[in-house]
C-alpha positions as CSV (number, residue, x, y, z in Angstrom):
1,A,-0.8,-34.6,-37.7
2,L,2.8,-34.3,-37.9
3,Y,2.4,-32.5,-41.4
4,R,-0.5,-30.7,-39.7
5,T,2.2,-29.1,-36.9
6,T,4.8,-29.1,-39.0
7,I,2.9,-26.6,-40.9
8,R,1.2,-24.6,-38.4
9,E,4.9,-23.8,-36.8
10,L,6.2,-22.7,-40.4
11,K,3.1,-20.6,-40.9
12,R,3.5,-19.2,-37.8
13,L,7.5,-18.5,-38.5
14,E,6.7,-17.3,-42.2
15,T,4.3,-14.3,-40.4
16,T,6.7,-13.6,-37.7
17,N,9.9,-13.2,-40.3
18,K,7.6,-11.2,-42.9
19,S,6.6,-8.6,-40.3
20,P,10.1,-7.0,-40.1
21,I,10.4,-6.8,-43.8
22,Y,7.4,-4.7,-44.2
23,G,8.6,-2.7,-41.1
24,L,11.7,-1.8,-42.6
25,F,10.2,-1.0,-46.0
26,S,8.0,1.2,-44.4
27,D,10.8,2.6,-42.4
28,A,13.1,3.0,-45.6
29,L,9.9,4.8,-47.6
30,T,8.8,7.1,-44.6
31,G,12.6,8.0,-44.1
32,T,14.2,8.1,-47.5
33,A,15.5,11.4,-46.7
34,T,16.9,11.0,-43.5
35,I,18.7,7.4,-44.8
36,R,20.4,9.2,-47.6
37,S,21.8,12.1,-45.7
38,F,23.1,9.7,-43.0
39,K,24.6,7.9,-45.9
40,V,23.2,4.6,-44.6
41,D,21.3,3.3,-47.6
42,A,23.9,0.1,-47.6
43,V,22.9,-0.8,-44.1
44,F,19.2,-0.7,-44.9
45,L,20.1,-2.9,-48.0
46,T,21.7,-5.7,-46.0
47,K,19.3,-5.9,-43.2
48,G,16.9,-5.8,-45.7
49,L,18.5,-8.5,-47.8
50,D,19.3,-10.7,-44.4
51,L,15.6,-10.3,-43.3
52,L,14.5,-11.8,-47.3
53,E,17.1,-14.5,-46.9
54,R,15.5,-15.6,-43.5
55,Y,12.1,-15.4,-45.0
56,Q,13.0,-17.3,-48.1
57,Q,14.5,-20.3,-46.1
58,I,11.1,-20.7,-44.3
59,V,9.4,-20.7,-47.4
60,Y,11.6,-23.0,-48.8
61,A,11.2,-25.3,-46.0
62,G,7.0,-25.1,-46.8
63,F,7.9,-26.0,-50.4
64,G,9.5,-29.4,-48.9
65,V,6.9,-30.3,-46.4
66,H,4.3,-29.6,-49.2
67,A,6.4,-32.2,-51.2
68,W,6.9,-34.4,-48.8
69,L,3.1,-34.7,-48.2
70,Q,2.0,-34.9,-51.5
71,L,4.3,-37.5,-51.9
72,R,3.2,-39.6,-49.3
73,L,-0.3,-38.9,-50.9
74,Q,0.5,-40.4,-54.3
75,L,2.3,-43.1,-52.8
76,L,-0.8,-43.9,-50.6
77,G,-3.1,-43.8,-53.7
78,A,-0.7,-46.2,-55.8
79,V,-1.2,-48.6,-52.9
80,L,-4.4,-48.1,-52.6
81,S,-5.2,-48.3,-56.2
82,A,-2.9,-51.7,-56.3
83,V,-4.8,-53.6,-53.3
84,M,-8.1,-52.8,-55.3
85,V,-7.1,-54.0,-58.4
86,L,-5.7,-57.3,-57.1
87,G,-8.4,-57.8,-54.7
88,A,-10.8,-57.9,-57.9
89,L,-8.8,-59.7,-60.0
90,L,-6.9,-62.1,-57.6
91,P,-9.6,-64.1,-56.2
92,C,-10.9,-65.2,-60.1
93,Y,-7.7,-66.4,-60.9
94,L,-6.7,-68.2,-57.4
95,V,-10.2,-70.1,-56.9
96,P,-11.3,-70.3,-60.6
97,Q,-13.9,-73.4,-59.3
98,I,-15.7,-70.5,-57.5
99,F,-16.4,-68.3,-59.9
100,G,-16.4,-71.1,-62.7
101,E,-14.1,-71.1,-65.5
102,D,-16.7,-70.0,-67.9
103,N,-16.9,-66.5,-66.4
104,L,-13.1,-66.0,-67.1
105,V,-12.2,-63.9,-69.9
106,L,-9.4,-65.1,-71.8
107,E,-7.3,-63.9,-74.3
108,E,-8.9,-66.2,-76.8
109,D,-12.2,-64.6,-76.4
110,F,-10.9,-61.4,-77.5
111,Q,-9.7,-62.9,-80.4
112,K,-12.8,-64.4,-82.1
């Protein structure tokens, strides 16, 4: 539940911060002559770079959230695998009289 709410909020922030970038780019394309005539191209450039930096911070946070989820899922898979292996092997070695000593596969059986 924590991942879902976090990623939803990050996606919302990502889309709301992407919109001004597109708007600035569209304004720069349509008003290229005006921007050059008033010599404010440096202002548009710095504003665009600031918007891109803010957008990249949000995307980077999204990468961190995805990596966090991936790590948690891998750890969960490793723990479940270990529990399954231990659940399958431990009863045979802890209580051999239930399973019988003949049913155990020993190292000597492989050497024959």
